[in-house]
C-alpha positions in Angstrom: -14.7 22.6 -1.8 -15.7 21.8 1.7 -13.7 19.1 3.3 -15.9 16.1 4.1 -18.8 17.4 2.0 -20.9 14.9 0.1 -20.4 16.6 -3.2 -16.7 17.4 -2.8 -15.3 14.1 -4.2 -17.4 14.4 -7.4 -16.5 18.1 -7.8 -12.8 17.4 -7.3 -12.9 14.5 -9.8 -14.4 16.9 -12.4 -11.8 19.4 -11.6 -8.7 17.2 -11.9 -9.9 14.6 -14.4 -8.7 16.6 -17.4 -5.2 16.5 -16.0 -5.3 12.7 -15.7 -6.5 12.5 -19.2 -3.7 14.8 -20.5 -1.1 12.8 -18.8 -2.4 9.4 -20.0 -2.8 10.7 -23.6 0.9 11.6 -23.9 1.9 7.9 -23.8 5.1 9.2 -22.1 6.2 7.1 -19.2 6.0 3.4 -18.1 4.2 0.9 -20.3 3.1 -2.6 -19.3 1.8 -4.8 -22.1 1.1 -1.7 -24.3 -0.9 -0.1 -21.4 0.4 3.3 -20.4 0.8 3.6 -16.7 2.4 7.0 -16.2 0.2 8.3 -13.4 -1.6 6.9 -10.4 -4.0 9.2 -8.6 -6.2 9.0 -5.5 -7.9 12.3 -4.6 -5.0 14.9 -4.5 -2.2 12.3 -4.1 -0.6 11.7 -7.5 2.4 9.5 -8.5 4.1 10.0 -11.9 5.9 7.0 -13.4 8.6 7.2 -16.0 11.6 5.0 -17.1 13.6 8.1 -17.9 14.3 11.6 -16.4 13.3 13.2 -19.7 9.9 11.5 -19.5 9.4 12.5 -15.9 10.3 16.1 -16.7 7.7 16.1 -19.5 5.0 14.8 -17.2 5.9 17.4 -14.6 5.7 20.2 -17.1 2.1 19.1 -18.0 1.2 19.2 -14.3 2.8 22.7 -13.8 1.0 24.1 -16.9 -2.4 22.7 -15.7 -1.9 24.0 -12.2 -1.0 27.5 -13.5 -4.1 27.7 -15.8 -6.3 26.6 -12.9 -4.8 28.9 -10.3 -3.0 26.1 -8.4 0.5 25.6 -7.3 2.2 22.3 -6.4 4.1 22.1 -3.1 7.7 21.2 -4.0 8.6 20.5 -0.4 5.9 17.8 -0.2 7.0 16.2 -3.6 9.8 13.7 -3.8 11.5 11.5 -6.4 12.3 7.8 -5.9 14.3 5.7 -8.3 13.6 2.0 -8.3 16.9 0.2 -8.6 17.5 -2.4 -11.2 18.7 -5.8 -9.9 22.5 -6.2 -9.5 23.1 -2.7 -10.8 24.4 0.3 -8.9 22.5 3.5 -8.9 23.9 6.0 -11.4 23.9 9.7 -10.9 20.3 11.0 -11.1 20.0 14.4 -12.9 18.0 16.9 -10.9 14.2 17.2 -11.5 12.6 20.5 -10.9 9.1 21.5 -9.8 8.2 25.2 -9.7 11.9 25.9 -10.0 12.9 23.8 -7.0 14.9 20.6 -7.2 12.9 17.6 -5.9 14.4 15.7 -3.0 15.7 12.2 -3.9 14.6 9.6 -1.3 15.0 5.9 -0.7 11.5 5.4 0.5 8.2 7.3 0.8 4.7 6.7 2.1 1.9 6.7 -0.4 -1.7 6.3 0.9 -0.2 4.8 4.1 1.9 2.2 2.3 5.7 2.5 2.5 7.3 2.1 -0.9 11.1 1.6 -1.1 13.6 1.9 -3.9 14.4 -1.9 -3.6 10.7 -2.8 -3.9 11.0 -4.8 -0.6 8.1 -4.8 1.8 9.9 -5.2 5.1 9.5 -1.6 6.0 5.8 -1.6 5.4 5.4 -4.9 7.4 7.3 -3.3 10.3 5.0 -0.2 10.1 2.0 -2.5 10.4 3.6 -4.5 13.2 4.1 -1.3 15.2 0.5 -0.1 14.5 -0.8 -3.5 15.5 1.2 -3.2 18.8 -0.3 0.2 19.6 -3.9 -1.0 18.9 -3.4 -4.2 20.9 -2.0 -2.3 23.9 -4.9 0.1 23.8 -7.4 -2.7 23.8 -5.7 -4.5 26.7 -5.6 -1.3 28.8 -9.1 0.1 28.2 -11.1 -3.2 28.1 -9.3 -5.2 30.7 -12.5 -5.8 32.7 -14.6 -6.9 29.8 -15.7 -10.4 29.1 -13.8 -12.8 26.9 -16.5 -12.6 24.1 -16.2 -8.8 24.1 -12.4 -8.9 23.9 -12.5 -11.4 21.0 -15.0 -9.1 19.1 -12.7 -6.1 19.7 -9.7 -8.1 18.6 -11.4 -9.1 15.3 -12.4 -5.5 14.7 -9.1 -3.8 15.5 -6.3 -6.4 14.9 -7.2 -8.3 11.8 -7.2 -5.6 9.1 -3.4 -5.7 8.1 -3.7 -2.5 6.1 -2.2 -2.9 2.5 -1.2 -6.4 3.4 -2.4 -7.6 0.0 0.5 -5.7 -1.5 3.2 -7.5 0.4 5.1 -9.7 -2.1 8.9 -9.3 -1.5 9.8 -9.6 2.2 12.0 -11.5 4.6 10.9 -14.3 6.8 12.1 -12.2 9.8 9.8 -9.3 9.1 6.8 -11.6 8.3 7.3 -13.8 11.4 7.7 -10.7 13.6 4.2 -9.6 12.6 2.8 -13.1 13.2 4.3 -13.2 16.7 3.0 -9.7 17.4 -0.5 -10.8 16.4 -0.4 -13.9 18.5 1.0 -12.1 21.6 -1.7 -9.5 21.5 -4.4 -12.1 21.6 -2.7 -13.8 24.5 -2.3 -10.5 26.4 -5.9 -9.5 25.7 -7.3 -12.8 27.1 -4.8 -13.2 29.8 -3.4 -16.5 28.4 0.0 -18.0 29.1 2.8 -16.7 26.8 3.8 -20.2 25.8 0.3 -21.6 25.1 -0.4 -23.0 21.6 -1.4 -20.3 19.1 -3.5 -22.7 17.0 -5.4 -24.0 20.0 -6.1 -20.6 21.5 -7.5 -19.3 18.2 -9.5 -22.6 17.6 -11.0 -22.4 21.2 -12.0 -18.8 20.6 -13.4 -19.4 17.1 -11.0 -16.8 15.8 -8.9 -16.9 12.6 -5.1 -17.2 13.2 -2.5 -15.2 11.4 -2.1 -17.6 8.4 -5.9 -18.0 8.0 -6.2 -14.2 7.8 -3.5 -14.0 5.2 -5.0 -16.8 3.1 -8.4 -15.2 3.1 -6.9 -11.8 2.1 -5.0 -13.5 -0.7 -8.1 -15.2 -2.1 -10.1 -11.9 -1.8 -7.3 -10.0 -3.6 -7.3 -12.5 -6.5 -11.1 -12.4 -6.8 -11.2 -8.6 -6.9 -8.3 -8.4 -9.3 -9.8 -10.8 -11.8 -13.2 -9.0 -11.6 -12.1 -5.4 -11.7 -13.1 -3.2 -14.7 -10.0 -1.1 -14.3 -7.7 -1.3 -17.4 -4.5 -1.6 -15.4 -5.9 -4.3 -13.1 -7.3 -6.2 -16.1 -3.8 -6.2 -17.6 -2.4 -7.6 -14.4 -5.1 -10.2 -14.2 -4.3 -11.4 -17.7 -0.8 -12.2 -16.5 -0.9 -15.2 -14.1 2.9 -15.2 -14.1 3.1 -11.7 -12.5 4.6 -11.5 -9.0 1.4 -10.4 -7.3 -0.8 -13.1 -8.7 1.8 -15.8 -8.1 2.3 -14.7 -4.5 -1.4 -14.6 -3.8 -1.8 -18.1 -5.2 1.0 -19.4 -3.0 -0.5 -17.8 0.1 -4.1 -19.0 -0.7 -3.1 -22.6 -1.1 -0.7 -22.6 1.9 2.7 -22.7 0.2 3.9 -19.7 2.2 
């Protein structure tokens, strides 16, 4: 399939959909409220989920057999295994898991679709990733558009510095990491407009008619709740039916200003 072709996504879905159906039909792996969640796929990026090594080996064997039949081969060097640690329990010895005869590397964190997932399920590392990316974008804007008008700079700031990629997934994090991102956001705006470093953040955003950090996060939380509760996806429907789950509870706290 041609990369970037209009028909490529559809053709790839037809090609790989049978593998997703086979994995889901086994009912081997993680279950949440009787919903089997043993694989999460986006294009050619796939995550297998299982509460046991035996279950994970079963899912991998299905993937290997499917790939062999269709003339494909998984890259063992680009595949990793991560164990989510139970609270207050030390990590026991993890038996090796093989793919194409090679043992998969056991890691403490990995990046999936740009979001950093850690064994502790904490989001500090991903927030730090976004802070660094925000710093790079802000410095680029300040360097390339130093002679532009304030209105142009504010428009560029809104376009490049208010996305907070995967910010809707941040649930468990430290105040230090969260505040570091907020300070970075404020400082970039000051630098871009040439404002004093100690000027009031709330006043400068109000005068420029631009959302501050907390306003951005509240809007994102409200948007996440809306999309979650209106999604036709079976997994998201299951999460939406559980108002006590951590994601919904966190979004509600952000939306009403408790965080």
